[in-house]
C-alpha positions in Angstrom: 37.6 -46.8 89.0 36.8 -45.8 85.4 33.2 -45.7 84.4 32.2 -48.7 82.4 31.0 -47.8 78.9 27.8 -49.3 77.8 26.9 -50.0 74.2 24.0 -47.8 73.1 24.0 -47.7 69.3 21.4 -49.5 67.3 20.6 -50.4 63.8 16.9 -50.1 62.8 14.7 -50.8 59.9 11.6 -48.7 58.9 8.8 -50.1 56.8 8.1 -47.7 53.9 4.8 -47.3 52.1 4.8 -49.0 48.7 4.2 -45.5 47.3 8.0 -44.9 47.8 8.4 -46.9 44.6 7.1 -43.9 42.7 10.4 -42.1 43.6 12.8 -42.5 40.7 15.9 -42.4 43.1 14.4 -45.3 45.1 13.7 -47.3 42.0 17.2 -46.7 40.6 18.8 -47.8 43.8 16.8 -51.1 43.8 16.8 -52.6 40.3 16.5 -56.2 41.7 13.6 -55.4 44.0 11.1 -58.3 44.3 7.7 -56.6 44.3 6.4 -59.2 46.8 8.8 -57.9 49.4 8.4 -54.6 51.3 10.4 -51.4 50.8 12.5 -50.3 53.9 14.9 -47.8 55.2 17.9 -49.0 57.2 19.6 -46.7 59.7 21.8 -46.5 62.8 21.4 -44.4 65.8 22.7 -43.7 69.3 19.1 -43.3 70.4 16.4 -45.9 71.1 15.0 -46.9 67.7 11.5 -45.9 68.7 12.7 -42.4 69.6 14.7 -42.1 66.4 11.7 -43.1 64.3 9.6 -40.5 66.1 12.2 -37.9 65.2 12.2 -38.9 61.6 8.4 -38.6 61.5 8.6 -35.2 63.2 11.1 -34.0 60.5 14.1 -33.9 62.9 17.2 -35.0 61.1 14.8 -37.0 59.0 15.5 -39.0 55.9 13.1 -37.8 53.2 11.8 -41.2 52.4 11.1 -42.0 56.1 9.4 -38.6 56.6 7.2 -39.0 53.6 6.6 -42.8 53.5 7.5 -44.2 56.9 4.9 -46.6 58.3 6.5 -48.3 61.3 9.6 -50.0 62.6 10.3 -53.6 61.8 12.0 -54.8 65.0 12.0 -58.4 63.9 14.7 -57.4 61.3 17.1 -55.7 63.7 16.5 -56.4 67.4 18.8 -59.3 67.5 21.8 -57.1 66.8 21.1 -54.3 69.4 22.7 -52.6 71.3 26.3 -52.5 70.1 29.3 -50.2 70.0 29.3 -47.3 67.5 31.7 -48.9 65.0 29.8 -52.1 65.0 26.6 -50.3 64.4 28.1 -48.4 61.4 29.2 -51.7 59.9 25.9 -53.5 60.8 23.8 -50.8 59.1 25.6 -51.6 55.8 25.4 -55.4 56.4 21.7 -55.3 57.2 21.0 -53.2 54.1 23.0 -55.5 51.8 21.3 -58.6 53.3 17.8 -57.2 52.8 18.5 -56.0 49.3 19.9 -59.5 48.4 16.7 -61.0 49.9 14.7 -58.9 47.4 13.6 -56.0 49.7 13.6 -52.4 48.3 16.2 -50.7 50.5 17.3 -47.1 51.1 20.3 -46.7 53.4 21.8 -43.2 53.7 
């Protein structure tokens, strides 16, 4: 009997310090940012989001904004979607980023 594949990919959202707004690349990517909303990083991973966040903060395959400005995960913005197949996670990463940007968040999505 073939082994049943389980879905283990996740989207995740990291709260970034408001100091990320000092980065011109971040500002340029978020011209419609509502300053009352937080700045975030949206990613996808085959790891548990907590482990992936720890790797970012340790500098392992880290996004520069998460490494420098990462505060904590925001599971309330992504837990409902996880886990999922790889292709779904790739698509959901983009969808979550677009949705948050449209809601006024400052978003970085690599």
